[in-house]
N, C-alpha and C positions, 0 to 999 in steps of 0.2 A: 778608692771606693767606686765600685762599678754601679751603673744605673741602668740595668737591663729591665725588660718588661717582667721577667721572672723575679728579679729582686724587688721590684715595686709590688708585685702580687704577694710575695712572701711577707713583706713589711706590712702590707694592708691586713693580711690575715692574722699576723702576729699581734698587731695593734687592735684588731677587732676582737680577737679572743681575749686579749689583755683587758680590754674595756669591759667585756662581759663579767670577768672575774673582779675587776677593780670596782665596778659599780655595785656588784652584789656585796663585796666586802665592805665598802664604804657605808652603804645603807645599813648593813647589819651591825657594824661597829658603832655607828652613830645612834642606832636604835636601842633604847634602854629595855625594850620589851621583847627583843628578838630571842627566840629559843628554838633549838632543834627538836624539842620534845613534841611540839604540835605537828611538825612535818612527819616525824617518825611514828607517831601514834596512828597515822592514816595509811601506813603501808599495808599491802595485801598479800602478795606472794610470799614474802619472807618476813612476815610480821614478827614471828618469834625471835628471829635474829636481831631485827632492828629495835624491838621493844627493850632489849637490854640497854641500849644506848639512850633510851628515853626515860629511864628510871631516875628519880629525883637525885640519887647520889652520884650518877654519872653524867646526867644531862648538862650541868654547868661546865664541866671540862670539855665535853664534846662541842657545846655551843662556842666556847672560847676557841677551840681548834678550828672549827668551821669558819667563824668570823675572820680570824686572823689568817687562816689558810687562804681564803678567797682573796683577801687584801694583798697578801704577799705574792701569791701566784699572779695576780693582776699587775702588781708593780713590776714583777720580774718580766712578764711578757711585754708590757708597754715599754720598759726601758731596754729590753733585750739583754738583761743581765742574768746570768745563770739559767738560761732557758732550758738547758739539758737537765737541770735539777728540778725546776718548777714544773716542767712539762709532764713528766711522769706522775708527779703529785696531783696535778690538775686532771690527768687522765684517770687516776685512781678515784678521785673525788667524784668525777662525772660517772664513773662506773658504779659507784655506790648509789648515786642519784638515780641512775637507770634502773638498778635493781629495786630501789625503794618505790619507784613509780610503776613497776611492772605488776600488771594484773594479767598474767599469762593467758593468752598470747598477745594481749593488748598492752600498750604502754601509755599510761595516764588517761587515755580515752579510747573509744572504739575507732577513732580516726587513724591511730598509729598501730599498725600491725607488726609486731616484733621490733621494728626499727623506729627510732625517733631522733630528735635533734641531739640527744646525749651521745649517741653512737657517732653521729656526724662530727660533733665537737671532739670526741676522742680521736677519731681518725685524723682530723685536721691538726690537732696538737701533736699527734705522733708524727705527722708529716713535717711540722715545723721543727720538731726536735731532730729528725733525721736529716733535714735540709740545713741544719745549723742556722736557723733563722735569726738567732741572736747576733750573728756576725754581720748581718746586713742591716745597716742603719740602727745598730744596737750596741750595747756596751760590751758584749762578749768579746768582740775582736780587739777592743782596746785593753780589756783586762788580760787577755791572753798574751799581750805584748809586755805586760808589767814584769819586771825582773823576778818578783816573788813567784809568779806562776810559771815563767819561762825556765827558772832554775830548779823548780821542784816538779819533776816529771810525773809524780803520783797525783798532782792536782790537775793535770791536763784534761782528764775526762770530765771535769766539772764545767769547763768553758770551751773546750774544743770539740 
Protein backbone atom coordinates (compact mmCIF):
# COMPACT_ATOMS: atom_id res chain seq x y z
CA UNK A 1 0.00 0.00 0.00
CA UNK A 2 1.50 3.28 -1.06
CA UNK A 3 1.26 6.40 1.03
CA UNK A 4 1.86 9.31 -1.32
CA UNK A 5 0.44 12.79 -0.94
CA UNK A 6 -1.99 12.07 -3.81
CA UNK A 7 -3.16 8.88 -2.13
CA UNK A 8 -3.89 10.77 1.08
CA UNK A 9 -5.78 13.46 -0.83
CA UNK A 10 -7.88 10.90 -2.72
CA UNK A 11 -8.64 9.14 0.55
CA UNK A 12 -9.60 12.41 2.22
CA UNK A 13 -11.96 13.41 -0.59
CA UNK A 14 -13.48 9.90 -0.80
CA UNK A 15 -14.13 9.94 2.95
CA UNK A 16 -15.44 13.51 2.86
CA UNK A 17 -17.91 12.75 0.07
CA UNK A 18 -18.82 9.50 1.78
CA UNK A 19 -19.56 11.38 4.98
CA UNK A 20 -21.84 13.83 3.14
CA UNK A 21 -23.94 10.95 1.80
CA UNK A 22 -23.70 8.82 4.94
CA UNK A 23 -24.85 11.64 7.22
CA UNK A 24 -27.73 12.52 4.89
CA UNK A 25 -28.79 8.89 4.61
CA UNK A 26 -28.54 8.18 8.32
CA UNK A 27 -30.55 11.25 9.30
CA UNK A 28 -33.20 10.44 6.67
CA UNK A 29 -33.48 6.75 7.54
CA UNK A 30 -33.79 7.53 11.24
CA UNK A 31 -36.35 10.29 10.68
CA UNK A 32 -39.93 8.97 10.62
CA UNK A 33 -41.18 12.19 9.01
CA UNK A 34 -38.70 12.53 6.12
CA UNK A 35 -40.30 12.64 2.69
CA UNK A 36 -39.09 13.82 -0.70
CA UNK A 37 -42.49 15.35 -1.47
CA UNK A 38 -41.72 18.55 0.46
CA UNK A 39 -38.46 19.03 -1.41
CA UNK A 40 -39.95 18.25 -4.82
CA UNK A 41 -42.97 20.52 -4.30
CA UNK A 42 -40.63 23.55 -4.22
CA UNK A 43 -38.85 23.01 -7.53
CA UNK A 44 -39.04 25.85 -10.03
CA UNK A 45 -37.40 25.27 -13.40
CA UNK A 46 -38.55 21.68 -13.96
CA UNK A 47 -41.53 21.61 -11.62
CA UNK A 48 -43.73 19.57 -13.99
CA UNK A 49 -41.09 16.84 -14.19
CA UNK A 50 -40.47 16.66 -10.45
CA UNK A 51 -44.15 16.96 -9.47
CA UNK A 52 -44.71 13.43 -10.79
CA UNK A 53 -42.33 12.06 -8.13
CA UNK A 54 -44.07 14.04 -5.39
CA UNK A 55 -47.50 12.51 -6.04
CA UNK A 56 -48.89 10.54 -3.09
CA UNK A 57 -48.77 7.25 -5.00
CA UNK A 58 -45.10 7.62 -5.99
CA UNK A 59 -43.56 9.66 -3.15
CA UNK A 60 -43.18 6.74 -0.65
CA UNK A 61 -41.15 4.72 -3.17
CA UNK A 62 -39.00 7.69 -4.14
CA UNK A 63 -38.51 8.54 -0.46
CA UNK A 64 -37.36 4.97 0.23
CA UNK A 65 -34.94 5.05 -2.72
CA UNK A 66 -33.49 8.43 -1.72
CA UNK A 67 -33.02 7.46 1.95
CA UNK A 68 -31.35 4.17 1.28
CA UNK A 69 -29.52 5.45 -1.78
CA UNK A 70 -27.84 8.14 0.32
CA UNK A 71 -26.97 5.63 3.01
CA UNK A 72 -25.56 2.99 0.65
CA UNK A 73 -23.60 5.49 -1.45
CA UNK A 74 -22.14 6.89 1.76
CA UNK A 75 -21.19 3.45 3.07
CA UNK A 76 -19.62 2.58 -0.26
CA UNK A 77 -17.51 5.73 -0.41
CA UNK A 78 -16.44 5.56 3.24
CA UNK A 79 -15.47 1.88 3.00
CA UNK A 80 -14.03 2.18 -0.50
CA UNK A 81 -16.15 -0.77 -1.62
CA UNK A 82 -17.70 -0.70 -5.11
CA UNK A 83 -16.84 2.97 -5.63
CA UNK A 84 -17.16 2.49 -9.41
CA UNK A 85 -20.79 1.47 -8.87
CA UNK A 86 -21.83 3.95 -6.20
CA UNK A 87 -19.98 6.90 -7.77
CA UNK A 88 -22.16 7.21 -10.87
CA UNK A 89 -25.27 6.68 -8.71
CA UNK A 90 -24.18 9.54 -6.46
CA UNK A 91 -23.41 11.71 -9.49
CA UNK A 92 -26.88 11.04 -10.92
CA UNK A 93 -28.54 11.83 -7.59
CA UNK A 94 -26.60 15.09 -7.28
CA UNK A 95 -27.52 15.96 -10.87
CA UNK A 96 -31.19 15.56 -9.99
CA UNK A 97 -30.72 17.79 -6.93
CA UNK A 98 -28.98 20.40 -9.08
CA UNK A 99 -31.88 20.46 -11.52
CA UNK A 100 -34.39 20.51 -8.67
CA UNK A 101 -32.69 23.56 -7.10
CA UNK A 102 -32.32 25.34 -10.43
CA UNK A 103 -34.18 28.60 -10.91
CA UNK A 104 -32.38 29.35 -14.14
CA UNK A 105 -29.82 30.90 -14.28
CA UNK A 106 -29.55 30.82 -10.49
CA UNK A 107 -29.19 27.73 -8.36
CA UNK A 108 -30.97 27.72 -4.99
CA UNK A 109 -30.29 31.46 -4.42
CA UNK A 110 -29.04 34.51 -6.31
CA UNK A 111 -25.56 33.88 -4.92
CA UNK A 112 -25.02 30.84 -7.17
CA UNK A 113 -25.01 31.72 -10.87
CA UNK A 114 -25.31 28.50 -12.96
CA UNK A 115 -22.81 26.58 -10.79
CA UNK A 116 -23.11 25.47 -7.19
CA UNK A 117 -21.78 22.81 -4.87
CA UNK A 118 -23.77 20.04 -6.59
CA UNK A 119 -21.68 20.45 -9.74
CA UNK A 120 -18.46 20.53 -7.70
CA UNK A 121 -19.52 17.32 -5.91
CA UNK A 122 -20.37 15.66 -9.25
CA UNK A 123 -16.93 16.55 -10.61
CA UNK A 124 -15.22 15.33 -7.44
CA UNK A 125 -17.03 11.99 -7.46
CA UNK A 126 -16.23 11.60 -11.15
CA UNK A 127 -12.58 12.15 -10.34
CA UNK A 128 -12.73 9.63 -7.48
CA UNK A 129 -14.20 7.02 -9.82
CA UNK A 130 -11.65 7.72 -12.57
CA UNK A 131 -8.74 7.64 -10.10
CA UNK A 132 -9.96 4.33 -8.62
CA UNK A 133 -10.11 5.90 -5.17
CA UNK A 134 -11.62 2.73 -3.69
CA UNK A 135 -8.27 0.99 -4.22
CA UNK A 136 -6.46 3.43 -1.93
CA UNK A 137 -7.14 2.68 1.71
CA UNK A 138 -10.41 1.07 0.63
CA UNK A 139 -11.91 -2.36 0.15
CA UNK A 140 -11.95 -2.36 -3.66
CA UNK A 141 -8.31 -3.49 -3.86
CA UNK A 142 -8.97 -6.30 -1.41
CA UNK A 143 -12.16 -7.43 -3.19
CA UNK A 144 -10.39 -7.39 -6.55
CA UNK A 145 -7.92 -10.00 -5.24
CA UNK A 146 -10.66 -12.41 -4.10
CA UNK A 147 -10.84 -15.54 -6.26
CA UNK A 148 -14.48 -14.91 -7.17
CA UNK A 149 -13.68 -11.56 -8.81
CA UNK A 150 -10.27 -12.61 -10.11
CA UNK A 151 -11.71 -15.67 -11.89
CA UNK A 152 -14.76 -13.92 -13.38
CA UNK A 153 -13.48 -11.36 -15.85
CA UNK A 154 -16.97 -9.90 -16.44
CA UNK A 155 -17.06 -8.70 -12.79
CA UNK A 156 -13.81 -6.71 -13.06
CA UNK A 157 -15.47 -3.43 -14.13
CA UNK A 158 -17.30 -3.35 -10.78
CA UNK A 159 -14.15 -3.09 -8.67
CA UNK A 160 -11.24 -2.34 -10.99
